[in-house]
C-alpha positions in Angstrom: 0.0 0.0 0.0 2.9 2.4 0.8 4.4 1.9 -2.7 0.9 2.5 -4.2 1.0 6.1 -2.9 4.4 6.6 -4.5 3.4 5.4 -7.9 -0.1 7.0 -7.8 1.6 10.4 -7.1 4.2 9.8 -9.8 1.6 8.8 -12.4 -0.7 11.8 -11.6 2.1 14.3 -11.6 3.5 12.9 -14.8 0.2 13.4 -16.5 -0.1 17.1 -15.6 1.5 18.6 -18.8 -0.5 16.3 -21.0 -3.7 17.3 -19.2 -2.9 21.0 -19.6 -2.3 20.5 -23.4 -5.7 18.8 -23.6 -7.4 22.1 -22.4 -6.4 23.5 -25.8 -5.2 26.7 -24.2 -8.7 27.8 -23.4 -7.8 28.8 -19.8 -5.5 31.5 -18.8 -2.4 29.9 -17.0 -3.0 32.0 -13.9 -6.7 31.2 -13.9 -6.0 27.4 -14.2 -3.5 27.7 -11.4 -6.1 29.4 -9.2 -8.8 26.8 -9.9 -6.7 23.7 -9.5 -5.1 24.7 -6.2 -8.3 26.0 -4.8 -9.8 22.6 -5.3 -6.7 20.9 -4.0 -6.5 23.0 -0.9 -10.2 22.3 -0.1 -9.6 18.5 -0.7 -6.6 18.4 1.6 -8.2 20.6 4.3 -10.1 17.8 6.1 -6.9 15.8 6.3 -5.3 18.8 8.0 -8.3 19.2 10.3 -8.0 15.6 11.4 -4.3 16.0 12.0 -4.7 19.1 14.1 -7.6 17.6 16.1 -5.1 15.0 17.4 -2.7 17.6 18.6 -2.9 19.8 21.7 -1.8 22.7 19.6 -3.5 25.8 18.4 -2.2 27.5 15.3 -0.5 30.8 16.1 -0.1 34.0 14.2 3.4 33.0 13.1 2.1 29.8 11.6 -0.4 31.7 9.5 2.4 34.1 8.4 4.5 31.1 7.4 1.6 29.6 5.5 1.1 32.9 3.6 4.8 33.0 2.7 5.2 29.4 1.5 1.9 29.7 -0.3 3.1 32.7 -2.1 6.3 31.0 -3.2 4.6 27.8 -4.3 1.3 28.9 -5.8 1.8 32.5 -6.9 5.4 32.2 -8.1 6.4 28.6 -8.9 3.2 27.1 -10.1 2.2 30.1 -12.1 5.5 30.0 -14.0 5.1 26.2 -14.3 1.6 26.4 -15.8 2.7 29.2 -18.1 5.8 27.2 -19.3 3.6 24.4 -20.7 2.2 27.0 -23.2 5.7 27.5 -24.7 7.2 24.0 -24.6 6.3 20.4 -25.6 4.6 18.6 -22.7 7.5 16.2 -22.1 10.1 18.9 -22.2 8.3 21.0 -19.6 7.7 18.0 -17.4 11.3 16.8 -17.4 12.8 20.3 -17.0 10.5 21.0 -14.0 12.1 17.9 -12.3 15.3 20.0 -12.0 13.6 21.2 -8.8 14.7 18.0 -7.1 18.4 18.6 -7.8 18.1 22.3 -7.1 16.6 21.4 -3.7 19.6 19.2 -2.9 22.0 21.9 -3.7 20.1 24.5 -1.7 19.8 22.1 1.3 23.6 21.4 1.1 24.4 25.1 1.5 21.7 26.2 3.8 20.8 23.2 6.0 22.5 20.3 7.7 21.6 17.9 4.8 25.0 17.8 3.2 25.8 16.0 0.0 28.8 13.6 -0.1 30.9 13.1 -3.3 28.7 10.4 -4.9 25.6 12.6 -4.5 27.4 15.7 -5.8 28.5 13.7 -8.8 25.0 12.5 -9.4 23.6 16.1 -9.2 26.2 17.3 -11.6 25.4 14.4 -13.9 21.7 15.3 -13.8 22.4 18.8 -15.0 24.5 17.3 -17.9 21.4 15.3 -18.7 19.2 18.5 -18.7 21.7 20.2 -21.0 21.6 17.3 -23.4 17.8 17.4 -23.3 17.7 21.1 -24.2 20.5 20.6 -26.8 21.6 24.3 -26.6 23.9 24.1 -29.7 20.9 23.1 -31.9 18.0 24.4 -29.9 14.8 24.7 -31.8 12.2 25.2 -29.0 11.2 28.3 -27.0 14.1 29.7 -25.0 11.6 31.8 -23.1 9.7 28.6 -22.2 12.9 27.0 -20.9 13.7 30.1 -18.8 10.2 30.1 -17.4 10.1 26.5 -16.4 13.6 26.7 -14.8 12.5 29.7 -12.8 9.5 27.6 -11.7 11.8 24.7 -10.7 14.2 26.9 -8.8 11.4 28.8 -7.0 9.8 25.4 -6.1 13.1 24.3 -4.6 13.3 27.6 -2.6 9.7 26.9 -1.4 10.9 23.4 -0.2 13.9 24.9 1.5 12.0 27.6 3.2 9.4 25.1 4.3 12.1 22.9 5.9 13.4 25.9 7.9 10.1 27.4 8.9 8.4 24.2 9.9 11.4 22.4 11.3 10.0 22.4 14.9 6.3 22.6 14.1 4.1 19.9 15.7 1.9 19.5 12.6 3.0 17.7 9.5 2.9 17.9 5.7 -0.9 17.7 5.4 -1.5 20.9 7.4 1.5 22.7 5.9 0.4 21.9 2.3 -3.3 22.5 2.6 -2.9 25.8 4.5 -0.2 27.0 2.2 -2.3 26.2 -0.8 -5.3 28.1 0.5 -3.2 31.1 1.5 -1.5 31.0 -1.9 -4.9 30.8 -3.7 -6.2 33.8 -1.7 -3.1 35.8 -2.6 -3.5 34.8 -6.2 -7.2 35.9 -6.1 -6.1 39.3 -4.9 -3.7 39.6 -7.8 -6.3 38.5 -10.3 -8.7 41.2 -9.1 -5.9 43.8 -9.4 -5.1 42.6 -12.9 -8.7 43.4 -13.9 -8.5 47.1 -12.9 -8.2 49.4 -15.9 -4.8 51.1 -15.0 -3.0 47.8 -14.2 -4.5 46.0 -17.2 -3.5 48.8 -19.5 0.1 49.0 -18.1 0.5 45.2 -18.4 -0.7 45.2 -22.0 1.6 48.1 -22.9 4.5 46.1 -21.5 3.5 43.1 -23.6 2.3 41.0 -20.6 -1.2 40.4 -21.9 -1.4 37.0 -20.2 -1.3 38.8 -16.8 -3.9 41.4 -17.7 -7.7 41.0 -17.1 -7.2 37.4 -15.8 -10.5 35.6 -15.9 -11.9 33.5 -13.0 -14.6 31.2 -14.4 -14.6 32.4 -18.0 -13.9 29.6 -20.5 -15.3 26.8 -18.3 -17.7 24.9 -20.6 -19.3 21.5 -20.8 -16.7 20.2 -23.3 -13.7 21.0 -21.1 -15.3 20.4 -17.7 -14.0 16.8 -17.5 -10.3 17.7 -18.2 -10.6 20.6 -15.7 -12.0 18.2 -13.1 -9.1 15.7 -13.8 -6.5 18.5 -13.4 -8.0 19.9 -10.2 -9.2 16.8 -8.4 -7.0 14.0 -9.6 -3.6 15.6 -10.6 -3.5 18.4 -8.0 -5.8 17.2 -5.2 -5.2 13.4 -5.2 -1.7 13.8 -6.6 -0.5 15.9 -3.7 -2.5 13.8 -1.2 -0.8 10.6 -2.5 2.6 12.4 -2.2 1.9 13.4 1.4 1.0 9.8 2.3 4.1 8.6 0.4 6.3 10.9 2.4 4.7 10.0 5.8 4.7 6.2 5.2 8.0 5.6 3.4 11.7 6.2 3.9 13.1 9.3 2.0 14.7 7.0 -0.6 11.3 5.5 -1.5 9.2 8.7 -1.3 11.8 10.5 -3.5 10.8 8.1 -6.3 7.9 10.4 -7.2 10.0 13.1 -8.8 12.7 10.7 -10.0 10.1 8.7 -12.0 8.5 11.7 -13.6 11.4 12.5 -16.0 10.9 9.0 -17.5 7.1 8.8 -17.3 6.3 12.2 -18.6 7.8 11.7 -22.1 6.1 8.3 -22.4 2.7 9.8 -21.6 3.2 12.7 -23.9 4.2 10.4 -26.8 1.1 8.1 -26.2 -1.6 10.7 -25.6 -0.3 13.8 -27.5 1.8 12.1 -30.2 4.9 14.2 -29.1 8.0 13.2 -30.9 10.8 12.5 -28.4 14.1 13.0 -30.3 17.2 10.9 -29.8 19.1 13.6 -27.9 16.1 14.0 -25.6 16.0 10.2 -24.9 19.7 10.3 -24.2 19.3 13.3 -21.8 16.4 11.6 -20.0 18.5 8.4 -19.6 21.3 10.4 -18.1 18.9 12.0 -15.7 17.4 8.6 -14.8 20.9 7.3 -14.1 21.7 10.3 -11.9 18.4 9.7 -10.1 19.2 6.1 -9.5 22.6 7.0 -8.0 21.0 9.4 -5.7 18.3 6.9 -4.6 21.0 4.3 -4.0 23.0 6.7 -1.9 20.0 7.8 0.1 19.1 4.2 0.8 22.7 3.5 1.9 22.6 6.5 4.3 19.3 5.3 5.8 20.7 1.8 6.4 23.7 3.3 8.1 21.5 5.5 10.3 19.3 2.5 11.1 22.3 0.4 12.0 23.7 3.1 14.3 20.4 3.5 16.1 20.2 -0.3 16.6 23.7 -0.4 18.0 23.0 2.5 20.3 19.8 0.7 21.5 21.8 -2.5 22.2 24.4 -0.6 24.2 21.7 1.2 26.2 20.1 -2.2 27.1 23.5 -3.6 28.2 
């Protein structure tokens, strides 16, 4: 059952770019971001309520400030750029490049937390970025450079969100369910305020004059029709709501090495799904780049597993010494 959560999250997250492409661009990227995380936040809220009901802890003002900050980083910044990037790139390219967030997170954690990388892990991270370069093929690049920049900004800001979350919630008595659901709802509220501001004449005019039409007059429910309701339901309820719920359960019920499979499987699964459902052509250099990333992911997983075994052995030896 524990592994089921891992593979459910991996499958749902890997289908995200394909699902967005199926909307046919009828939704504004910010609008789609708002809808899907509103639904996800509401779906995860009961899990958070159940968690908090078991604690003798009342959320404080600082907790709400933390939720507001992490919600801004995740929903307003990272996920907005991510959804926007799919408009510029092939689904499988956007999906694989966003997975750079995993490796960015490891680098940031190495420099700003106690989670240090050893040489094998550093080598694997460097190898992964070689794989991303091969995937992009900068010497013969034919895609959207703007799209690549946007998705990498999304990946980096998502990594920063993960880092900030580790620091802010390090000593918090509540777990991922509360952090995620509350951050989502605060992020959605902040996004809603920005949407309303974008609909004012002065701001909309200034954004259009600057060539940022996508951020001007952002709709809220416009475009929702009977023929796209099913795909919107899938994106909001399944990919975002159940996807993040599965990921939460995977993190809580599995070792790090196992729960990390979610974002290590996505670079391989996303291109397969894009090829099957969208007919995306995955070029030879892209396949080679994905394979390099997969090898790097495997090395990291192996090293994480080795570390966990060492820690478990040390804890067992300490327990035996205490009993003696």
